[in-house]
C-alpha positions as CSV (number, residue, x, y, z in Angstrom):
1,X,-3.4,21.9,-53.7
2,X,-0.2,21.6,-55.7
3,X,-0.5,20.7,-59.3
4,X,2.3,18.7,-60.9
5,X,3.5,19.6,-64.3
6,X,4.0,17.1,-67.1
7,X,7.3,16.5,-68.8
8,X,7.4,14.9,-72.3
9,X,10.5,12.9,-73.0
10,X,11.4,12.1,-76.6
11,X,14.3,10.4,-78.4
12,X,15.7,12.9,-80.9
13,X,17.2,11.5,-84.1
14,X,20.5,13.0,-85.1
15,X,19.9,11.9,-88.7
16,X,19.2,14.8,-91.1
17,X,17.8,15.2,-94.7
18,X,15.3,12.8,-96.3
19,X,14.9,10.4,-93.3
20,X,13.7,13.2,-91.0
21,X,10.0,12.4,-91.7
22,X,10.6,8.7,-91.2
23,X,12.3,9.4,-87.9
24,X,9.4,11.5,-86.7
25,X,7.0,8.6,-87.1
26,X,9.3,6.1,-85.3
27,X,10.2,8.3,-82.3
28,X,9.7,6.6,-78.9
29,X,8.4,8.9,-76.2
30,X,7.0,8.8,-72.8
31,X,5.0,11.2,-70.6
32,X,5.9,11.7,-67.0
33,X,4.2,11.7,-64.6
34,X,1.8,9.0,-65.7
35,X,-0.5,9.4,-62.8
36,X,-4.2,8.6,-62.9
37,X,-6.8,7.4,-60.5
38,X,-5.4,4.1,-59.3
39,X,-1.8,5.2,-59.9
40,X,-0.9,8.1,-57.7
41,X,2.8,8.1,-56.8
42,X,2.2,9.6,-53.3
43,X,-0.3,6.9,-52.5
44,X,2.0,4.1,-53.7
45,X,4.9,5.5,-51.6
46,X,2.7,5.8,-48.6
47,X,1.6,2.2,-48.9
48,X,5.3,1.1,-48.8
49,X,5.4,2.6,-45.2
50,X,2.6,0.0,-44.4
51,X,4.7,-2.8,-45.9
52,X,2.6,-3.0,-49.1
53,X,4.0,-2.5,-52.6
54,X,1.3,-1.4,-55.1
55,X,2.1,-3.4,-58.2
56,X,-1.3,-3.1,-59.7
57,X,-3.6,-0.1,-59.4
58,X,-4.2,1.3,-55.9
59,X,-7.4,3.5,-55.7
60,X,-7.3,5.9,-52.8
61,X,-10.7,7.2,-51.7
62,X,-11.8,6.2,-55.2
63,X,-14.7,8.0,-56.9
64,X,-18.0,6.3,-56.1
65,X,-18.6,5.6,-59.8
66,X,-15.2,3.8,-59.9
67,X,-16.1,1.7,-56.9
68,X,-19.6,0.9,-58.4
69,X,-18.1,-0.2,-61.7
70,X,-15.4,-2.3,-60.0
71,X,-17.8,-4.0,-57.6
72,X,-19.6,-5.6,-60.6
73,X,-23.1,-5.4,-59.1
74,X,-26.1,-3.3,-60.2
75,X,-27.0,-0.2,-58.2
76,X,-30.7,-0.1,-57.5
77,X,-32.3,2.8,-55.5
78,X,-28.8,3.7,-54.2
79,X,-28.2,0.2,-52.8
80,X,-25.9,-2.5,-54.0
81,X,-26.2,-6.2,-53.2
82,X,-23.0,-8.2,-53.3
83,X,-22.0,-11.7,-52.4
84,X,-18.5,-10.8,-51.1
85,X,-17.4,-10.0,-48.5
86,X,-19.4,-12.5,-46.6
87,X,-18.8,-12.8,-42.9
88,X,-20.7,-15.4,-40.9
89,X,-20.5,-16.7,-37.5
90,X,-18.9,-15.5,-34.3
91,X,-16.1,-13.0,-34.7
92,X,-13.4,-12.8,-32.1
93,X,-11.1,-9.8,-32.3
94,X,-7.8,-10.3,-30.5
95,X,-4.9,-8.0,-29.9
96,X,-1.2,-9.0,-30.1
97,X,-0.1,-9.9,-26.6
98,X,-3.6,-10.9,-25.6
99,X,-4.7,-14.2,-27.2
100,X,-2.1,-14.1,-29.9
101,X,1.6,-13.6,-29.5
102,X,3.4,-10.8,-31.2
103,X,5.3,-13.3,-33.3
104,X,2.1,-14.9,-34.6
105,X,0.6,-11.5,-35.3
106,X,3.7,-10.5,-37.3
107,X,3.5,-13.7,-39.4
108,X,-0.1,-13.1,-40.2
109,X,0.7,-9.4,-41.0
110,X,3.5,-10.5,-43.4
111,X,1.2,-12.9,-45.2
112,X,-1.4,-10.1,-45.7
113,X,1.3,-7.7,-46.9
114,X,2.6,-10.2,-49.4
115,X,-0.9,-10.9,-50.7
116,X,-1.6,-7.1,-51.1
117,X,1.7,-6.7,-52.9
118,X,1.0,-9.5,-55.4
119,X,-0.2,-7.2,-58.2
120,X,-3.9,-7.2,-57.5
121,X,-6.0,-4.0,-57.5
122,X,-6.1,-2.3,-54.2
123,X,-8.7,-0.1,-52.7
124,X,-7.4,2.3,-50.0
125,X,-9.7,4.3,-47.8
126,X,-8.1,7.0,-45.6
127,X,-10.5,8.3,-43.1
128,X,-10.7,8.8,-39.3
129,X,-12.0,7.2,-36.1
130,X,-13.8,9.1,-33.4
131,X,-16.6,11.6,-33.1
132,X,-14.6,14.5,-31.7
133,X,-12.4,16.2,-34.3
134,X,-9.9,17.1,-31.5
135,X,-9.2,13.5,-30.7
136,X,-9.9,11.8,-34.0
137,X,-7.2,9.5,-35.3
138,X,-6.4,8.6,-38.8
139,X,-7.3,5.1,-40.1
140,X,-6.3,3.4,-43.3
141,X,-8.2,0.4,-44.8
142,X,-6.5,-1.4,-47.6
143,X,-8.4,-4.2,-49.3
144,X,-8.7,-6.1,-52.6
145,X,-12.5,-5.6,-52.5
146,X,-14.3,-2.4,-53.7
147,X,-17.3,-3.5,-51.6
148,X,-15.1,-3.4,-48.5
149,X,-13.9,0.1,-49.5
150,X,-17.6,1.2,-49.7
151,X,-18.3,-0.2,-46.3
152,X,-15.3,1.4,-44.8
153,X,-16.2,4.8,-46.3
154,X,-19.6,4.6,-44.8
155,X,-18.4,3.5,-41.3
156,X,-15.4,5.9,-40.9
157,X,-15.4,9.7,-40.6
158,X,-14.3,11.8,-43.5
159,X,-11.2,13.9,-42.6
160,X,-9.2,16.6,-44.3
161,X,-5.8,14.8,-44.7
162,X,-3.5,14.2,-47.6
163,X,-2.0,11.0,-46.4
164,X,-1.8,9.1,-43.2
């Protein structure tokens, strides 16, 4: 794993003599990179390939403690009860070109991409589909719900990949 080094940027005052101590207290500075869980540059860039701009935090395969704190429900005996997401009734999965035209699919996709780019917290789960490691394909689930991230993590297969 490659570790990135930090660079400290400071505004240096050209004033000398007695104002030097005053300038030291008023220096503006920044630290680059400012990465943290929820703001990883590589994750943000990889989301743009999916048409999503991470304006808020985007947690990729977040720590379980982070998901538990974000879900806002109490953990009891390793189980969490949440009200959302709530799916009821018959679910009909259709493919573009089957019961929905490619144009209609693209419109729905654009609406979802716009919503996910609106500045909300995102939860990104990168895992795999398929039992055989030789034929397993990568899958990315992007949601605004930490509960959906937990569900996806439990349904998908963990894989050794950096980014899909």
